C-alpha positions in Angstrom: 159.6 82.2 103.5 159.7 85.4 102.1 157.9 87.1 98.6 160.4 87.4 94.8 159.8 91.1 96.0 161.6 91.3 99.7 164.6 89.8 98.1 167.3 91.3 97.5 171.2 90.8 95.1 173.4 88.7 97.7 170.7 87.0 99.1 170.8 82.7 99.4 167.3 81.2 98.3 167.4 77.5 98.2 164.5 75.9 95.0 163.9 72.6 95.8 167.3 70.9 96.5 169.7 73.2 95.5 171.1 76.2 96.8 171.1 79.7 94.6 172.1 82.5 95.0 171.2 85.6 93.7 173.9 87.4 91.9 171.4 90.3 90.1 167.8 91.5 91.1 165.6 93.4 88.7 161.7 94.3 90.3 159.2 95.3 87.7 155.8 96.7 88.8 152.8 95.6 86.4 149.9 97.0 86.6 146.8 95.4 88.9 149.2 93.5 91.3 151.2 91.8 88.2 154.4 93.1 89.5 157.6 90.7 89.3 161.1 89.7 89.5 163.8 89.2 87.3 166.6 87.1 88.7 170.5 85.9 87.5 171.4 83.0 89.6 174.0 81.0 90.5 173.6 77.2 91.6 176.1 76.2 94.7 175.3 72.7 94.0 176.8 73.3 89.8 178.2 76.6 89.4 175.3 77.1 86.9 173.4 80.6 86.3 170.5 81.4 85.2 167.9 84.0 84.5 164.8 83.8 85.5 161.5 85.9 85.9 159.2 85.5 88.9 156.1 86.7 90.3 156.2 89.1 92.8 154.6 86.9 95.3 155.7 83.8 94.4 157.3 82.7 98.0 161.0 81.2 98.5 162.8 80.0 101.2 165.6 82.2 102.4 169.1 80.5 103.3 171.2 82.8 105.9 175.2 82.4 104.5 178.3 83.5 106.5 179.7 86.2 105.8 183.2 87.8 106.0 184.9 90.9 105.9 187.9 90.6 103.5 189.9 93.3 101.6 190.2 93.5 97.1 193.3 92.6 96.9 193.4 92.6 92.4 192.6 90.4 89.7 194.3 88.4 87.6 192.3 87.9 83.9 188.7 86.8 85.2 189.9 85.6 88.7 189.1 88.7 91.5 191.3 88.2 94.5 190.0 88.9 98.6 191.9 88.2 101.6 190.5 87.3 105.0 190.9 90.7 107.3 190.7 87.7 110.6 193.8 85.6 109.4 194.7 86.4 106.0 193.7 83.2 103.6 192.9 84.7 100.5 190.4 83.2 98.4 188.9 84.1 94.7 186.1 84.1 92.8 185.1 84.7 89.0 183.6 87.5 87.3 180.1 85.9 87.2 180.5 85.2 90.9 180.7 89.0 91.7 177.6 90.1 89.5 178.0 93.7 88.8 179.7 94.3 92.1 183.1 94.1 89.2 181.6 97.9 88.2 182.7 99.5 91.7 185.4 97.2 93.6 189.2 99.1 93.7 191.3 97.8 95.1 192.0 97.7 98.7 188.3 97.6 99.4 186.6 96.0 101.9 183.9 94.0 102.0 181.5 91.5 102.5 182.1 88.2 101.0 179.9 85.3 101.4 180.9 82.4 102.2 178.5 79.3 101.6 181.0 76.5 103.4 184.9 76.9 103.2 184.1 78.1 99.6 183.6 82.4 98.4 180.4 82.0 96.5 179.9 86.1 95.7 180.1 89.7 97.1 177.7 92.0 99.0 178.5 95.2 98.1 177.9 98.5 100.5 174.4 100.4 98.9 177.0 103.4 97.9 180.8 103.8 97.4 183.3 106.2 96.6 184.1 107.4 93.5 186.3 109.8 91.5 185.3 111.5 88.1 188.1 110.8 85.3 186.4 111.5 83.0 183.5 114.2 82.1 182.5 117.1 79.1 182.5 120.7 80.3 179.1 121.9 81.1 177.6 123.9 78.3 176.4 127.2 79.3 172.0 127.9 79.8 171.2 123.9 79.4 169.7 124.5 83.0 166.3 123.7 82.9 165.0 121.1 84.8 167.3 118.0 86.1 170.0 118.0 83.1 172.6 115.0 83.6 176.1 114.5 81.7 178.2 111.2 81.3 181.2 111.2 83.6 183.7 108.1 83.6 184.7 107.0 87.2 187.6 105.3 88.7 186.6 101.9 88.1 186.2 102.9 84.2 182.6 102.9 84.5 179.9 105.8 83.0 177.9 107.4 85.4 175.0 110.3 84.9 175.7 113.1 86.5 174.9 117.0 87.4 176.2 119.7 85.4 178.1 120.6 88.3 180.8 117.8 88.2 183.7 118.1 87.3 187.2 115.9 86.5 188.8 115.4 90.1 185.5 115.9 91.7 184.5 112.6 93.8 180.7 111.4 94.3 178.5 109.2 96.1 177.2 106.2 93.8 174.2 104.4 94.2 175.7 100.5 93.5 172.4 98.9 92.8 171.1 101.1 90.5 174.5 103.2 89.1 173.1 106.6 90.2 174.3 109.3 91.1 173.8 110.7 94.9 175.8 113.3 96.5 179.2 115.1 96.0 181.2 112.8 98.4 183.5 114.6 101.8 
């Protein structure tokens, strides 16, 4: 049994008789121990997606699912195709299965795909990914008081807040859970 505050995106829990994969997880610390966890979960039996808020101390049965290293090939509409690195079989996931992982998916990227039986049910992104800045405004001279950030669009299409010294073409490391700048990449 695990408490709700110990769960993470990609975990699978048993609620009633159904298995649910956590697609999105947000922990909110409250006053006097009133912390809560907002989770977006997909029911593996019905395929339905729901959002629920739990107390941080609520207990869940954690179910371990198989993880396979797979390479992201391409997307076609709302379908994303992955290839198994061992037997070259392909599996498809839709946008709902992936959740926020679509923000950082890049072709040829190798990630863990979560499999239940013979069906892919989600992905587990690495904690950090390296992306390239495709657009950002130049820094304003004299605007250096404190931790000053500016918006930058990266090659996956999302916008990330970066320090003023980052420029177009720079490779940066971004946290996949918080979408925050971590450091420059090599």
